[in-house]
C-alpha angles and dihedrals in degrees: 000000000000129000106220146164106256127222119240089252094050092049093047094048092049094048090048089061098045139057109261142163116256091251089062092065139120088234091058091047095050095051096046093044091052098043106027105014089213102122135108127191111204134166150137128273125199117190088347092304121117110241100165135027137179137179111215128185128200136211134182117273119188112327107305105019140073140223119221130204128195102207099220091320168183104052108215144112102289090191090065100090094188093051093046092051093046095048098048094042092053094040088062090052091048092051091050090056089051093055095250120176092195141328134223114218120190109174118198092241123145118232098176142355110217138181120246090272092056098255113146113248097172132009125204117210106227096163095109091051093048093046092048097054095035087060086056091055102266112137121210112227095213137251101301127197121204136027127309134193091207102054144027117276113267097207122062132181110219136183116206111224100170113132091351127127126215090254093053092048091051091048091052093052124095111274093243092050091050090048092049092052090051092049092054088061092047091051093047099244108174136200128217135172116245122222117231087253087063095056088117090069090056094041095053090056091043090055089054088058090049090052094045094050095035098237138120116215119155140345126240092262090063092058091046090052092048089055089052093048094048096029095146098042108034134079141190106214127195128198112205141159133217103222094197090058091044091050091052089053090050093048092049092050091045091053090051091052093048089051092049091048091053090051091052092047089053090051091052091057088063097033104029094163096054106126091189093056092044091051092049091047092052091049094050092044090056090049091049091051088051091052091048089055093047091049091052092046091048092048089052091048092052091051092049104034107019128246098293120065121190103216108175140344135194141186117229135186121190137190134172087276107042148007107224121208097201111165136000147163139192139192107252090205089070101044090126089074092055097215093169092062091052091049094052095046091047092055094041087057089048090055092049092048091051093044093243106158101208135050107199113202084185129209133026127164099246090235104120098183122114087245095059118124091240100038092123092049090050091051091050092054092042089059090066090055094253120163126212125251118199116200130208097251135219134331125196123206116195114213099174128033115257097038091124091063089052093054097043 
């Protein structure tokens, strides 16, 4: 075996044949190499065939050294002990030649599959892997819970789409989630793709989520850059409603109810003791009062907010392996229109239509208590029948003494 720098073509061909995170992509490499020139493609060849690949990026550390990051890599067979040992041993030597101070490695390795309550459904024994690279000087950073601005999230909420139809997926969802999706169609909630020039529309809704959940994540420039990096496989999606159209639907339904009520009242004149007719009349009268209220509320909304309401927006990246729901926001004033449900179902259907086997709702904290900061988010994702994937976490490899003081 030989540890080598891979060509762009070699890296791309290998990734195309293996399961990989979106950050380990040829698209990511091409953009960063063109704009920042901070990427390295390394791997292992056996008998002139690529058997391991990794995209690394570098950044300045202190004055003369560099920090390296693996971006959910490397991509290789982690059950192949010989290959794992060879790659990580030679990676350390490679980093030394490149004047690295230290490197952060966060392999895309499953530790546990859990249900939505956090109960372990399947455990993966990673002890051999950990022991192998820890002997080489890599230090595991522990099994973290919560979000971090310095590393990838360790807990992901994922919906398996493989060999499943839309009907099956809907049937497997929580009743309330399924009902909410149906109601968005009845109300006329629509989805459109935003151009990069419309990032402000997304970002305004994203900031509402930041304010609601009391966190600060990224600025608008970050989302613009992400769209440039993944220009051919990312989307900003917006859920919106035309209130004029919605009002017309309400008025039409209301007129139908009024007509039905009149028919029943006429029947009662001839059959005034009919319990069935009286019960039906009461039911329709309550529905008609509800529609009256909705029409008035919608009329008031149009006068205050205009006829188009932007309900929710989200940023997605997709590969052959996964659709990633990365960041989103919604206007809490318009929760009754349930734009977020329409967004998710729209992109789940996109994944099915493009034969993408996983819909990745992305990060949760890993705290499954009712007091967790993201309890509501977890319940939302749970409603779609998503399970939880817990990953192994980060490893740090020091190349030069004193790296700890630089990090902390």
